[in-house]
C-alpha positions in Angstrom: -0.3 0.1 -0.2 2.5 2.7 0.6 4.4 1.9 -2.8 0.8 2.6 -4.2 0.2 5.4 -2.1 3.9 7.5 -2.8 3.1 6.7 -6.5 -0.7 8.8 -6.0 1.1 11.4 -4.1 4.1 11.9 -6.6 2.1 11.8 -9.8 -1.0 13.6 -9.0 -0.7 16.0 -5.9 2.2 18.4 -7.6 0.0 18.7 -10.8 -2.9 19.7 -8.3 -0.7 22.0 -6.4 0.2 23.4 -9.4 -2.9 24.5 -10.9 -3.9 25.7 -7.5 -0.9 27.8 -7.2 -1.5 29.1 -10.7 -5.2 29.9 -10.2 -4.7 31.9 -7.1 -1.9 33.9 -8.8 -4.2 34.8 -12.0 -6.8 36.0 -9.6 -4.2 37.8 -7.4 -2.9 39.3 -10.6 -6.2 40.3 -11.2 -7.0 42.1 -7.8 -3.2 43.5 -8.0 -4.3 45.1 -11.5 -7.5 46.4 -10.0 -5.6 47.9 -6.2 -3.1 49.9 -8.8 -5.8 51.1 -11.0 -7.4 52.4 -7.8 -4.1 54.1 -6.2 -3.7 55.6 -9.7 -7.5 57.4 -9.3 -6.7 58.4 -5.8 -3.2 60.2 -6.6 -4.7 61.9 -9.6 -7.7 63.2 -6.6 -5.0 63.9 -4.4 -2.6 65.9 -7.1 -6.1 67.8 -8.0 -6.6 68.9 -4.3 -3.1 70.0 -3.9 -3.3 72.2 -6.6 -6.6 73.9 -6.0 -5.1 74.3 -2.4 -1.9 75.7 -3.6 -3.8 78.0 -6.3 -6.1 79.9 -3.7 -5.5 83.3 -2.2 -3.8 83.2 0.6 -6.0 85.2 3.7 -4.0 88.2 5.4 -5.7 88.8 8.4 -4.4 92.5 10.0 -4.9 92.6 13.5 -3.4 96.2 14.3 0.0 95.2 13.6 0.3 91.6 15.5 0.5 88.6 13.4 -1.9 86.2 13.6 -1.2 83.6 16.8 1.0 85.3 18.5 0.5 86.2 22.3 -0.8 89.4 23.2 -0.1 88.6 27.2 3.5 90.5 27.5 
């Protein structure tokens, strides 16, 4: 019985394992491509937000010669 079991494992298990690994690899590659596409879209969104905030005019608050956030207790 040991010889038959060894023959069975040697001849069939590697093929099955190889097919399983290749199937899972294809699935993971598809998932990776989807995530890369999502990352590209999010990167473009972030770049748009950054350029939008940079192009906004700065607001300067005049506070009788003091800089905003300065401590008034001297």
